[in-house]
mmCIF file as gemmi writes it, N, C-alpha and C atoms, coordinates in Angstrom:
data_model
loop_
_atom_site.group_PDB
_atom_site.id
_atom_site.type_symbol
_atom_site.label_atom_id
_atom_site.label_alt_id
_atom_site.label_comp_id
_atom_site.label_asym_id
_atom_site.label_entity_id
_atom_site.label_seq_id
_atom_site.pdbx_PDB_ins_code
_atom_site.Cartn_x
_atom_site.Cartn_y
_atom_site.Cartn_z
_atom_site.occupancy
_atom_site.B_iso_or_equiv
_atom_site.pdbx_formal_charge
_atom_site.auth_seq_id
_atom_site.auth_asym_id
_atom_site.pdbx_PDB_model_num
ATOM 1 N N . UNK Axp A 1 ? -5.706 -42.964 15.856 1 0 ? 1 A 1
ATOM 2 C CA . UNK Axp A 1 ? -6.136 -42.352 14.441 1 0 ? 1 A 1
ATOM 3 C C . UNK Axp A 1 ? -4.947 -42.799 13.511 1 0 ? 1 A 1
ATOM 4 N N . UNK Axp A 2 ? -5.357 -43.564 12.423 1 0 ? 2 A 1
ATOM 5 C CA . UNK Axp A 2 ? -4.328 -43.958 11.492 1 0 ? 2 A 1
ATOM 6 C C . UNK Axp A 2 ? -4.093 -42.91 10.427 1 0 ? 2 A 1
ATOM 7 N N . UNK Axp A 3 ? -3.233 -43.015 9.631 1 0 ? 3 A 1
ATOM 8 C CA . UNK Axp A 3 ? -2.93 -42.188 8.345 1 0 ? 3 A 1
ATOM 9 C C . UNK Axp A 3 ? -3.965 -42.229 7.396 1 0 ? 3 A 1
ATOM 10 N N . UNK Axp A 4 ? -4.404 -40.972 6.68 1 0 ? 4 A 1
ATOM 11 C CA . UNK Axp A 4 ? -5.377 -41.029 5.61 1 0 ? 4 A 1
ATOM 12 C C . UNK Axp A 4 ? -4.648 -40.541 4.364 1 0 ? 4 A 1
ATOM 13 N N . UNK Axp A 5 ? -4.916 -41.059 3.379 1 0 ? 5 A 1
ATOM 14 C CA . UNK Axp A 5 ? -4.417 -40.617 2.12 1 0 ? 5 A 1
ATOM 15 C C . UNK Axp A 5 ? -4.964 -39.187 1.688 1 0 ? 5 A 1
ATOM 16 N N . UNK Axp A 6 ? -4.173 -38.311 1.195 1 0 ? 6 A 1
ATOM 17 C CA . UNK Axp A 6 ? -4.57 -36.987 0.895 1 0 ? 6 A 1
ATOM 18 C C . UNK Axp A 6 ? -5.679 -36.872 -0.206 1 0 ? 6 A 1
ATOM 19 N N . UNK Axp A 7 ? -5.627 -37.885 -1.146 1 0 ? 7 A 1
ATOM 20 C CA . UNK Axp A 7 ? -6.656 -37.86 -2.138 1 0 ? 7 A 1
ATOM 21 C C . UNK Axp A 7 ? -8.009 -38.306 -1.535 1 0 ? 7 A 1
ATOM 22 N N . UNK Axp A 8 ? -8.049 -39.315 -0.6 1 0 ? 8 A 1
ATOM 23 C CA . UNK Axp A 8 ? -9.311 -39.699 0.106 1 0 ? 8 A 1
ATOM 24 C C . UNK Axp A 8 ? -9.803 -38.52 1.046 1 0 ? 8 A 1
ATOM 25 N N . UNK Axp A 9 ? -9.02 -37.8 1.681 1 0 ? 9 A 1
ATOM 26 C CA . UNK Axp A 9 ? -9.377 -36.71 2.377 1 0 ? 9 A 1
ATOM 27 C C . UNK Axp A 9 ? -10.018 -35.623 1.532 1 0 ? 9 A 1
ATOM 28 N N . UNK Axp A 10 ? -9.396 -35.222 0.445 1 0 ? 10 A 1
ATOM 29 C CA . UNK Axp A 10 ? -10.099 -34.19 -0.4 1 0 ? 10 A 1
ATOM 30 C C . UNK Axp A 10 ? -11.326 -34.662 -0.962 1 0 ? 10 A 1
ATOM 31 N N . UNK Axp A 11 ? -11.324 -35.941 -1.461 1 0 ? 11 A 1
ATOM 32 C CA . UNK Axp A 11 ? -12.671 -36.477 -1.913 1 0 ? 11 A 1
ATOM 33 C C . UNK Axp A 11 ? -13.628 -36.416 -0.834 1 0 ? 11 A 1
ATOM 34 N N . UNK Axp A 12 ? -13.499 -36.71 0.343 1 0 ? 12 A 1
ATOM 35 C CA . UNK Axp A 12 ? -14.334 -36.64 1.456 1 0 ? 12 A 1
ATOM 36 C C . UNK Axp A 12 ? -14.933 -35.195 1.562 1 0 ? 12 A 1
ATOM 37 N N . UNK Axp A 13 ? -13.86 -34.253 1.681 1 0 ? 13 A 1
ATOM 38 C CA . UNK Axp A 13 ? -14.207 -32.927 1.945 1 0 ? 13 A 1
ATOM 39 C C . UNK Axp A 13 ? -15.161 -32.415 0.808 1 0 ? 13 A 1
ATOM 40 N N . UNK Axp A 14 ? -14.865 -32.784 -0.51 1 0 ? 14 A 1
ATOM 41 C CA . UNK Axp A 14 ? -15.601 -32.4 -1.72 1 0 ? 14 A 1
ATOM 42 C C . UNK Axp A 14 ? -17.087 -33.006 -1.625 1 0 ? 14 A 1
ATOM 43 N N . UNK Axp A 15 ? -17.032 -34.327 -1.284 1 0 ? 15 A 1
ATOM 44 C CA . UNK Axp A 15 ? -18.494 -34.919 -1.121 1 0 ? 15 A 1
ATOM 45 C C . UNK Axp A 15 ? -19.429 -34.327 -0.076 1 0 ? 15 A 1
ATOM 46 N N . UNK Axp A 16 ? -18.801 -33.619 0.985 1 0 ? 16 A 1
ATOM 47 C CA . UNK Axp A 16 ? -19.463 -32.992 1.926 1 0 ? 16 A 1
ATOM 48 C C . UNK Axp A 16 ? -19.58 -31.493 1.903 1 0 ? 16 A 1
ATOM 49 N N . UNK Axp A 17 ? -19.149 -30.985 0.742 1 0 ? 17 A 1
ATOM 50 C CA . UNK Axp A 17 ? -19.271 -29.528 0.344 1 0 ? 17 A 1
ATOM 51 C C . UNK Axp A 17 ? -18.519 -28.683 1.329 1 0 ? 17 A 1
ATOM 52 N N . UNK Axp A 18 ? -17.318 -29.214 1.828 1 0 ? 18 A 1
ATOM 53 C CA . UNK Axp A 18 ? -16.426 -28.515 2.69 1 0 ? 18 A 1
ATOM 54 C C . UNK Axp A 18 ? -15.565 -27.538 1.886 1 0 ? 18 A 1
ATOM 55 N N . UNK Axp A 19 ? -15.605 -26.208 2.177 1 0 ? 19 A 1
ATOM 56 C CA . UNK Axp A 19 ? -14.682 -25.293 1.585 1 0 ? 19 A 1
ATOM 57 C C . UNK Axp A 19 ? -13.283 -25.31 2.213 1 0 ? 19 A 1
ATOM 58 N N . UNK Axp A 20 ? -12.314 -25.554 1.476 1 0 ? 20 A 1
ATOM 59 C CA . UNK Axp A 20 ? -10.96 -25.661 2.097 1 0 ? 20 A 1
ATOM 60 C C . UNK Axp A 20 ? -10.182 -24.476 1.639 1 0 ? 20 A 1
ATOM 61 N N . UNK Axp A 21 ? -10.763 -23.425 1.381 1 0 ? 21 A 1
ATOM 62 C CA . UNK Axp A 21 ? -9.993 -22.01 1.02 1 0 ? 21 A 1
ATOM 63 C C . UNK Axp A 21 ? -10.561 -20.937 1.809 1 0 ? 21 A 1
ATOM 64 N N . UNK Axp A 22 ? -9.757 -19.893 1.747 1 0 ? 22 A 1
ATOM 65 C CA . UNK Axp A 22 ? -10.064 -18.608 2.481 1 0 ? 22 A 1
ATOM 66 C C . UNK Axp A 22 ? -9.728 -17.517 1.524 1 0 ? 22 A 1
ATOM 67 N N . UNK Axp A 23 ? -10.583 -16.55 1.437 1 0 ? 23 A 1
ATOM 68 C CA . UNK Axp A 23 ? -10.22 -15.27 0.664 1 0 ? 23 A 1
ATOM 69 C C . UNK Axp A 23 ? -10.577 -14.098 1.158 1 0 ? 23 A 1
ATOM 70 N N . UNK Axp A 24 ? -10.082 -12.932 0.78 1 0 ? 24 A 1
ATOM 71 C CA . UNK Axp A 24 ? -10.399 -11.723 1.256 1 0 ? 24 A 1
ATOM 72 C C . UNK Axp A 24 ? -10.275 -10.744 0.139 1 0 ? 24 A 1
ATOM 73 N N . UNK Axp A 25 ? -10.838 -9.591 0.281 1 0 ? 25 A 1
ATOM 74 C CA . UNK Axp A 25 ? -10.846 -8.552 -0.686 1 0 ? 25 A 1
ATOM 75 C C . UNK Axp A 25 ? -10.871 -7.251 0.057 1 0 ? 25 A 1
ATOM 76 N N . UNK Axp A 26 ? -9.971 -6.245 -0.343 1 0 ? 26 A 1
ATOM 77 C CA . UNK Axp A 26 ? -9.811 -5.078 0.365 1 0 ? 26 A 1
ATOM 78 C C . UNK Axp A 26 ? -10.089 -3.989 -0.661 1 0 ? 26 A 1
ATOM 79 N N . UNK Axp A 27 ? -11.03 -3.045 -0.374 1 0 ? 27 A 1
ATOM 80 C CA . UNK Axp A 27 ? -11.237 -1.921 -1.141 1 0 ? 27 A 1
ATOM 81 C C . UNK Axp A 27 ? -10.821 -0.635 -0.415 1 0 ? 27 A 1
ATOM 82 N N . UNK Axp A 28 ? -9.85 0.002 -1.073 1 0 ? 28 A 1
ATOM 83 C CA . UNK Axp A 28 ? -9.26 1.282 -0.311 1 0 ? 28 A 1
ATOM 84 C C . UNK Axp A 28 ? -10.272 2.345 -0.409 1 0 ? 28 A 1
ATOM 85 N N . UNK Axp A 29 ? -10.058 3.436 0.528 1 0 ? 29 A 1
ATOM 86 C CA . UNK Axp A 29 ? -10.834 4.576 0.29 1 0 ? 29 A 1
ATOM 87 C C . UNK Axp A 29 ? -10.578 5.262 -0.926 1 0 ? 29 A 1
ATOM 88 N N . UNK Axp A 30 ? -11.565 5.964 -1.492 1 0 ? 30 A 1
ATOM 89 C CA . UNK Axp A 30 ? -11.333 6.628 -2.703 1 0 ? 30 A 1
ATOM 90 C C . UNK Axp A 30 ? -10.246 7.687 -2.846 1 0 ? 30 A 1
ATOM 91 N N . UNK Axp A 31 ? -9.878 8.283 -1.737 1 0 ? 31 A 1
ATOM 92 C CA . UNK Axp A 31 ? -8.709 9.279 -1.836 1 0 ? 31 A 1
ATOM 93 C C . UNK Axp A 31 ? -7.33 8.552 -2.011 1 0 ? 31 A 1
ATOM 94 N N . UNK Axp A 32 ? -7.265 7.141 -1.686 1 0 ? 32 A 1
ATOM 95 C CA . UNK Axp A 32 ? -5.897 6.594 -1.916 1 0 ? 32 A 1
ATOM 96 C C . UNK Axp A 32 ? -5.915 5.809 -3.059 1 0 ? 32 A 1
ATOM 97 N N . UNK Axp A 33 ? -6.848 5.896 -3.984 1 0 ? 33 A 1
ATOM 98 C CA . UNK Axp A 33 ? -6.867 5.096 -5.094 1 0 ? 33 A 1
ATOM 99 C C . UNK Axp A 33 ? -5.892 5.376 -6.365 1 0 ? 33 A 1
ATOM 100 N N . UNK Axp A 34 ? -5.108 6.635 -6.085 1 0 ? 34 A 1
ATOM 101 C CA . UNK Axp A 34 ? -4.26 6.968 -7.088 1 0 ? 34 A 1
ATOM 102 C C . UNK Axp A 34 ? -3.076 5.962 -7.069 1 0 ? 34 A 1
ATOM 103 N N . UNK Axp A 35 ? -2.847 5.129 -6.06 1 0 ? 35 A 1
ATOM 104 C CA . UNK Axp A 35 ? -1.81 4.199 -5.986 1 0 ? 35 A 1
ATOM 105 C C . UNK Axp A 35 ? -2.295 2.917 -5.687 1 0 ? 35 A 1
ATOM 106 N N . UNK Axp A 36 ? -2.622 2.111 -6.793 1 0 ? 36 A 1
ATOM 107 C CA . UNK Axp A 36 ? -3.136 0.74 -6.58 1 0 ? 36 A 1
ATOM 108 C C . UNK Axp A 36 ? -2.211 -0.289 -6.953 1 0 ? 36 A 1
ATOM 109 N N . UNK Axp A 37 ? -2.157 -1.466 -6.12 1 0 ? 37 A 1
ATOM 110 C CA . UNK Axp A 37 ? -1.339 -2.525 -6.485 1 0 ? 37 A 1
ATOM 111 C C . UNK Axp A 37 ? -2.19 -3.842 -6.258 1 0 ? 37 A 1
ATOM 112 N N . UNK Axp A 38 ? -1.697 -4.867 -6.661 1 0 ? 38 A 1
ATOM 113 C CA . UNK Axp A 38 ? -2.259 -6.16 -6.668 1 0 ? 38 A 1
ATOM 114 C C . UNK Axp A 38 ? -1.472 -7.206 -6.101 1 0 ? 38 A 1
ATOM 115 N N . UNK Axp A 39 ? -2.055 -8.203 -5.396 1 0 ? 39 A 1
ATOM 116 C CA . UNK Axp A 39 ? -1.167 -9.272 -4.805 1 0 ? 39 A 1
ATOM 117 C C . UNK Axp A 39 ? -1.93 -10.503 -4.619 1 0 ? 39 A 1
ATOM 118 N N . UNK Axp A 40 ? -1.423 -11.577 -4.361 1 0 ? 40 A 1
ATOM 119 C CA . UNK Axp A 40 ? -2.111 -12.709 -4.104 1 0 ? 40 A 1
ATOM 120 C C . UNK Axp A 40 ? -1.042 -13.697 -3.262 1 0 ? 40 A 1
ATOM 121 N N . UNK Axp A 41 ? -1.517 -14.498 -2.289 1 0 ? 41 A 1
ATOM 122 C CA . UNK Axp A 41 ? -0.785 -15.423 -1.552 1 0 ? 41 A 1
ATOM 123 C C . UNK Axp A 41 ? -1.546 -16.608 -1.291 1 0 ? 41 A 1
ATOM 124 N N . UNK Axp A 42 ? -0.667 -17.729 -1.418 1 0 ? 42 A 1
ATOM 125 C CA . UNK Axp A 42 ? -1.198 -19.105 -1.101 1 0 ? 42 A 1
ATOM 126 C C . UNK Axp A 42 ? -0.207 -19.713 -0.076 1 0 ? 42 A 1
ATOM 127 N N . UNK Axp A 43 ? -0.725 -20.325 1.037 1 0 ? 43 A 1
ATOM 128 C CA . UNK Axp A 43 ? -0.001 -21.137 1.8 1 0 ? 43 A 1
ATOM 129 C C . UNK Axp A 43 ? -0.645 -22.549 2.098 1 0 ? 43 A 1
ATOM 130 N N . UNK Axp A 44 ? 0.316 -23.525 2.021 1 0 ? 44 A 1
ATOM 131 C CA . UNK Axp A 44 ? 0.012 -24.899 2.322 1 0 ? 44 A 1
ATOM 132 C C . UNK Axp A 44 ? 0.396 -25.268 3.767 1 0 ? 44 A 1
ATOM 133 N N . UNK Axp A 45 ? -0.452 -25.627 4.563 1 0 ? 45 A 1
ATOM 134 C CA . UNK Axp A 45 ? -0.356 -25.889 5.967 1 0 ? 45 A 1
ATOM 135 C C . UNK Axp A 45 ? -0.873 -27.209 6.431 1 0 ? 45 A 1
ATOM 136 N N . UNK Axp A 46 ? -0.181 -27.777 7.441 1 0 ? 46 A 1
ATOM 137 C CA . UNK Axp A 46 ? -0.711 -28.981 8.061 1 0 ? 46 A 1
ATOM 138 C C . UNK Axp A 46 ? -1.262 -28.561 9.407 1 0 ? 46 A 1
ATOM 139 N N . UNK Axp A 47 ? -2.328 -29.133 9.758 1 0 ? 47 A 1
ATOM 140 C CA . UNK Axp A 47 ? -2.944 -28.806 11.214 1 0 ? 47 A 1
ATOM 141 C C . UNK Axp A 47 ? -3.089 -30.258 11.881 1 0 ? 47 A 1
ATOM 142 N N . UNK Axp A 48 ? -2.508 -30.43 12.932 1 0 ? 48 A 1
ATOM 143 C CA . UNK Axp A 48 ? -2.807 -31.596 13.8 1 0 ? 48 A 1
ATOM 144 C C . UNK Axp A 48 ? -4.004 -31.253 14.573 1 0 ? 48 A 1
ATOM 145 N N . UNK Axp A 49 ? -5.109 -32.206 14.205 1 0 ? 49 A 1
ATOM 146 C CA . UNK Axp A 49 ? -6.386 -31.999 14.944 1 0 ? 49 A 1
ATOM 147 C C . UNK Axp A 49 ? -6.324 -32.378 16.378 1 0 ? 49 A 1
ATOM 148 N N . UNK Axp A 50 ? -5.476 -33.124 16.741 1 0 ? 50 A 1
ATOM 149 C CA . UNK Axp A 50 ? -5.402 -33.546 18.236 1 0 ? 50 A 1
ATOM 150 C C . UNK Axp A 50 ? -4.738 -32.442 19.08 1 0 ? 50 A 1
ATOM 151 N N . UNK Axp A 51 ? -3.485 -31.944 18.557 1 0 ? 51 A 1
ATOM 152 C CA . UNK Axp A 51 ? -2.758 -31.081 19.347 1 0 ? 51 A 1
ATOM 153 C C . UNK Axp A 51 ? -3.002 -29.533 18.901 1 0 ? 51 A 1
ATOM 154 N N . UNK Axp A 52 ? -3.761 -29.455 17.744 1 0 ? 52 A 1
ATOM 155 C CA . UNK Axp A 52 ? -3.968 -28.004 17.231 1 0 ? 52 A 1
ATOM 156 C C . UNK Axp A 52 ? -2.751 -27.391 16.796 1 0 ? 52 A 1
ATOM 157 N N . UNK Axp A 53 ? -1.643 -28.222 16.653 1 0 ? 53 A 1
ATOM 158 C CA . UNK Axp A 53 ? -0.382 -27.538 16.16 1 0 ? 53 A 1
ATOM 159 C C . UNK Axp A 53 ? -0.438 -27.346 14.625 1 0 ? 53 A 1
ATOM 160 N N . UNK Axp A 54 ? 0.056 -26.243 14.199 1 0 ? 54 A 1
ATOM 161 C CA . UNK Axp A 54 ? 0.148 -25.943 12.694 1 0 ? 54 A 1
ATOM 162 C C . UNK Axp A 54 ? 1.449 -25.844 12.313 1 0 ? 54 A 1
ATOM 163 N N . UNK Axp A 55 ? 1.693 -26.389 11.045 1 0 ? 55 A 1
ATOM 164 C CA . UNK Axp A 55 ? 3.071 -26.183 10.439 1 0 ? 55 A 1
ATOM 165 C C . UNK Axp A 55 ? 2.86 -25.609 8.912 1 0 ? 55 A 1
ATOM 166 N N . UNK Axp A 56 ? 3.465 -24.597 8.706 1 0 ? 56 A 1
ATOM 167 C CA . UNK Axp A 56 ? 3.528 -23.992 7.349 1 0 ? 56 A 1
ATOM 168 C C . UNK Axp A 56 ? 4.393 -24.776 6.372 1 0 ? 56 A 1
ATOM 169 N N . UNK Axp A 57 ? 3.991 -25.433 5.393 1 0 ? 57 A 1
ATOM 170 C CA . UNK Axp A 57 ? 4.807 -26.235 4.586 1 0 ? 57 A 1
ATOM 171 C C . UNK Axp A 57 ? 5.399 -25.386 3.463 1 0 ? 57 A 1
ATOM 172 N N . UNK Axp A 58 ? 4.561 -24.427 2.946 1 0 ? 58 A 1
ATOM 173 C CA . UNK Axp A 58 ? 5.112 -23.547 1.829 1 0 ? 58 A 1
ATOM 174 C C . UNK Axp A 58 ? 4.145 -22.405 1.673 1 0 ? 58 A 1
ATOM 175 N N . UNK Axp A 59 ? 4.735 -21.256 1.248 1 0 ? 59 A 1
ATOM 176 C CA . UNK Axp A 59 ? 3.936 -20.042 1.171 1 0 ? 59 A 1
ATOM 177 C C . UNK Axp A 59 ? 4.614 -19.426 -0.171 1 0 ? 59 A 1
ATOM 178 N N . UNK Axp A 60 ? 3.568 -19.017 -1.004 1 0 ? 60 A 1
ATOM 179 C CA . UNK Axp A 60 ? 3.851 -18.35 -2.222 1 0 ? 60 A 1
ATOM 180 C C . UNK Axp A 60 ? 3.288 -17.043 -2.32 1 0 ? 60 A 1
ATOM 181 N N . UNK Axp A 61 ? 3.925 -15.845 -2.584 1 0 ? 61 A 1
ATOM 182 C CA . UNK Axp A 61 ? 3.34 -14.604 -2.53 1 0 ? 61 A 1
ATOM 183 C C . UNK Axp A 61 ? 3.789 -13.891 -3.935 1 0 ? 61 A 1
ATOM 184 N N . UNK Axp A 62 ? 2.739 -13.331 -4.471 1 0 ? 62 A 1
ATOM 185 C CA . UNK Axp A 62 ? 2.899 -12.608 -5.749 1 0 ? 62 A 1
ATOM 186 C C . UNK Axp A 62 ? 2.385 -11.201 -5.594 1 0 ? 62 A 1
ATOM 187 N N . UNK Axp A 63 ? 3.322 -10.263 -6.066 1 0 ? 63 A 1
ATOM 188 C CA . UNK Axp A 63 ? 2.965 -8.726 -5.717 1 0 ? 63 A 1
ATOM 189 C C . UNK Axp A 63 ? 3.204 -8.16 -7.102 1 0 ? 63 A 1
ATOM 190 N N . UNK Axp A 64 ? 2.207 -7.336 -7.611 1 0 ? 64 A 1
ATOM 191 C CA . UNK Axp A 64 ? 2.414 -6.673 -8.928 1 0 ? 64 A 1
ATOM 192 C C . UNK Axp A 64 ? 2.17 -5.184 -8.439 1 0 ? 64 A 1
ATOM 193 N N . UNK Axp A 65 ? 3.229 -4.332 -8.685 1 0 ? 65 A 1
ATOM 194 C CA . UNK Axp A 65 ? 3.033 -2.879 -8.329 1 0 ? 65 A 1
ATOM 195 C C . UNK Axp A 65 ? 2.85 -2.171 -9.68 1 0 ? 65 A 1
ATOM 196 N N . UNK Axp A 66 ? 2.625 -2.659 -10.755 1 0 ? 66 A 1
ATOM 197 C CA . UNK Axp A 66 ? 2.636 -2.053 -11.997 1 0 ? 66 A 1
ATOM 198 C C . UNK Axp A 66 ? 3.901 -1.502 -12.493 1 0 ? 66 A 1
ATOM 199 N N . UNK Axp A 67 ? 4.088 -0.227 -12.869 1 0 ? 67 A 1
ATOM 200 C CA . UNK Axp A 67 ? 5.24 0.388 -13.227 1 0 ? 67 A 1
ATOM 201 C C . UNK Axp A 67 ? 6.012 0.854 -12.074 1 0 ? 67 A 1
ATOM 202 N N . UNK Axp A 68 ? 7.154 0.318 -11.968 1 0 ? 68 A 1
ATOM 203 C CA . UNK Axp A 68 ? 8.095 0.469 -10.735 1 0 ? 68 A 1
ATOM 204 C C . UNK Axp A 68 ? 8.478 2.086 -10.549 1 0 ? 68 A 1
ATOM 205 N N . UNK Axp A 69 ? 8.284 2.475 -9.351 1 0 ? 69 A 1
ATOM 206 C CA . UNK Axp A 69 ? 8.887 3.713 -9.004 1 0 ? 69 A 1
ATOM 207 C C . UNK Axp A 69 ? 10.317 3.957 -8.747 1 0 ? 69 A 1
ATOM 208 N N . UNK Axp A 70 ? 10.856 2.825 -8.257 1 0 ? 70 A 1
ATOM 209 C CA . UNK Axp A 70 ? 12.304 2.819 -8.11 1 0 ? 70 A 1
ATOM 210 C C . UNK Axp A 70 ? 12.672 1.214 -8.093 1 0 ? 70 A 1
ATOM 211 N N . UNK Axp A 71 ? 13.174 0.874 -9.336 1 0 ? 71 A 1
ATOM 212 C CA . UNK Axp A 71 ? 13.607 -0.488 -9.538 1 0 ? 71 A 1
ATOM 213 C C . UNK Axp A 71 ? 14.513 -1.155 -8.489 1 0 ? 71 A 1
ATOM 214 N N . UNK Axp A 72 ? 15.487 -0.325 -8.061 1 0 ? 72 A 1
ATOM 215 C CA . UNK Axp A 72 ? 16.36 -0.717 -6.926 1 0 ? 72 A 1
ATOM 216 C C . UNK Axp A 72 ? 15.709 -1.226 -5.726 1 0 ? 72 A 1
ATOM 217 N N . UNK Axp A 73 ? 14.596 -0.477 -5.42 1 0 ? 73 A 1
ATOM 218 C CA . UNK Axp A 73 ? 13.866 -0.951 -4.167 1 0 ? 73 A 1
ATOM 219 C C . UNK Axp A 73 ? 13.05 -2.228 -4.428 1 0 ? 73 A 1
ATOM 220 N N . UNK Axp A 74 ? 12.71 -2.458 -5.71 1 0 ? 74 A 1
ATOM 221 C CA . UNK Axp A 74 ? 11.932 -3.868 -5.978 1 0 ? 74 A 1
ATOM 222 C C . UNK Axp A 74 ? 12.854 -4.961 -5.612 1 0 ? 74 A 1
ATOM 223 N N . UNK Axp A 75 ? 14.186 -4.956 -5.71 1 0 ? 75 A 1
ATOM 224 C CA . UNK Axp A 75 ? 15.003 -6.103 -5.524 1 0 ? 75 A 1
ATOM 225 C C . UNK Axp A 75 ? 14.927 -6.567 -4.154 1 0 ? 75 A 1
ATOM 226 N N . UNK Axp A 76 ? 14.554 -5.82 -3.206 1 0 ? 76 A 1
ATOM 227 C CA . UNK Axp A 76 ? 14.399 -6.402 -1.981 1 0 ? 76 A 1
ATOM 228 C C . UNK Axp A 76 ? 14.382 -6.278 -0.682 1 0 ? 76 A 1
């Protein structure tokens, strides 16, 4: 199997209506809705289709807790 250009692969996936994303939504129980926060994460991965080996190339995580309860804790 030779190398394939990324743009070619994406165009082929699009033409075949292949969804290349995954998403999820969590709705908490009503009793815990006093403390809500929001977040999102995106990861770019490579998957070797022959060996099934996966490599995480990059992950970005965004978390918004609204007004901070303890700013010293937010640092890290």
